[in-house]
PABA-536553 format. One line per 10 residues: number of its first residue (from 1); their letters; for each residue x negated, y negated, z of C-alpha. Coordinates in nm, 4 decimals, padded with zeros to 6 digits. Each point is the difference from the previous one (the first is absolute). Last residue first. Example, Ala and Ser with C-alpha at 12.3 -4.5 7.8 and 13.67 -1.06 7.14 Angstrom:
BEGIN
2) SA) -01.3670/00.1060/00.7140  00.1370/00.3440/00.0660
***
This chain:
BEGIN
109) QLTKVQKKLA) -00.6136/03.2813/-08.6051  -00.2956/00.1827/00.1361  00.1840/00.3230/-00.0355  00.1390/-00.1116/-00.3357  -00.3544/-00.0783/-00.1661  -00.0849/00.3452/00.1795  00.2507/00.1460/-00.2010  -00.1251/-00.1736/-00.3061  -00.3264/00.1621/00.0137  00.0565/00.3194/00.0772
99) ELSAEEGSPK) 00.2348/-00.0030/-00.3002  -00.2581/-00.1337/-00.2491  -00.2486/00.2295/00.1630  -00.2966/-00.0334/00.1630  -00.1174/00.3181/00.1155  00.1723/00.2181/00.3266  -00.1359/-00.0350/00.3301  00.1375/-00.3931/00.0422  -00.1384/-00.2832/-00.1400  -00.0815/-00.2290/00.2604
89) CQDICYLYRT) 00.2695/-00.3145/-00.0393  00.1482/00.0610/00.3137  -00.2862/00.0477/00.2104  -00.1473/-00.2967/-00.0962  00.3157/-00.2192/00.1216  -00.0580/00.0993/00.2870  -00.2749/-00.0191/00.0751  00.1227/-00.3765/-00.1083  00.2198/-00.0305/00.2594  -00.1707/00.1296/00.2692
79) TMLSVEAYIE) -00.2741/-00.2292/-00.0882  00.2215/-00.2963/-00.0316  00.1802/00.1156/00.3672  -00.3540/00.0063/00.2101  -00.1054/-00.3581/-00.2149  00.3411/-00.1604/00.1479  -00.0686/00.1838/00.3476  -00.3649/-00.1303/00.0085  00.0883/-00.3306/-00.1513  00.2478/-00.1256/00.3127
69) DYARWQELVS) -00.2247/00.1894/00.2507  -00.2850/-00.1558/-00.0965  00.2611/-00.3296/00.0349  00.0536/00.0811/00.3285  -00.3544/00.0710/00.0842  -00.1143/-00.3737/-00.1161  00.3225/-00.1091/00.2306  -00.1489/00.2280/00.2837  -00.3590/-00.1410/-00.0796  00.1139/-00.4044/00.0078
59) QMSAKLQAVQ) 00.1927/00.0467/00.3447  -00.2867/00.1535/00.1669  -00.2171/-00.2977/-00.0839  00.2496/-00.2068/00.1126  00.0315/00.1643/00.3017  -00.3806/00.0305/00.0312  00.0133/-00.3721/-00.0582  00.2419/-00.0783/00.3008  -00.1977/00.2259/00.2052  -00.3217/-00.1064/-00.0495
49) NVISDKMECL) 00.1168/-00.3767/00.0578  00.1658/00.1249/00.3452  -00.2861/00.1232/00.1722  -00.1531/-00.2988/-00.1288  00.2542/-00.1972/00.2000  -00.0675/00.2776/00.2745  -00.3254/-00.0531/-00.0232  00.0234/-00.3674/00.0213  00.2232/-00.0180/00.2911  -00.2209/00.2858/00.1796
39) EAMRLSQAEP) -00.2882/-00.2791/-00.0054  00.1868/-00.2773/00.1255  00.0726/00.1502/00.3050  -00.3441/00.1004/00.0401  -00.0318/-00.3333/-00.0046  00.2573/-00.1371/00.1812  -00.0683/00.2624/00.2905  -00.3662/-00.1053/00.0086  00.1274/-00.3699/00.0201  00.2063/00.0585/00.2761
29) TQEAGGNSAL) -00.3120/00.2003/00.2180  00.0292/00.3728/00.0233  00.1480/00.3033/00.2089  00.2195/-00.2736/00.2462  00.2520/00.0194/-00.3111  00.1845/-00.3344/00.0088  00.3343/00.1583/00.1007  00.2109/-00.2239/-00.2468  -00.2097/-00.0548/-00.2739  -00.0943/00.3250/00.0248
19) SQKLEDLTKS) 00.2984/00.1582/00.0316  00.1334/-00.1605/-00.2763  -00.2943/00.0613/-00.2402  00.0280/00.3657/00.1051  00.3558/-00.0181/-00.1003  -00.0958/-00.1696/-00.3681  -00.2400/00.3194/-00.0369  00.2625/00.2496/00.0814  00.2476/-00.1610/-00.2092  -00.2725/-00.0097/-00.2762
9) KTTLQNELE) -00.0778/00.4191/00.0673  00.3397/00.0228/-00.0663  00.0488/-00.1398/-00.3524  -00.3220/00.1458/-00.0847  00.1117/00.3500/00.0571  00.3585/-00.0870/-00.1828  -00.2100/-00.1536/-00.2393  -00.2285/00.3521/-00.0122  00.3194/00.2209/-00.0165
***
């Protein structure tokens, strides 16, 4: 969105340059107009550079969030599996008899 706005403002600035060049601008001297136009171009270039830096930074942050989401999903799945295994390995209400242990082994297999 910022890039689109900058493109629009750049076009407007170019139109303003052309307009001042053709009309001569009665309010200011040509030197003042040229100086002001140079200032505006410098400001525009500075903003373009800042947006490019911001875009690169945001891309890096986005990649880090993607990696985080992938790792989080993996850890969440592993945690669920471990909780299930722990739940399955709990001895039931009966005493830990040989039959109960055999039944648990079959369940786990």
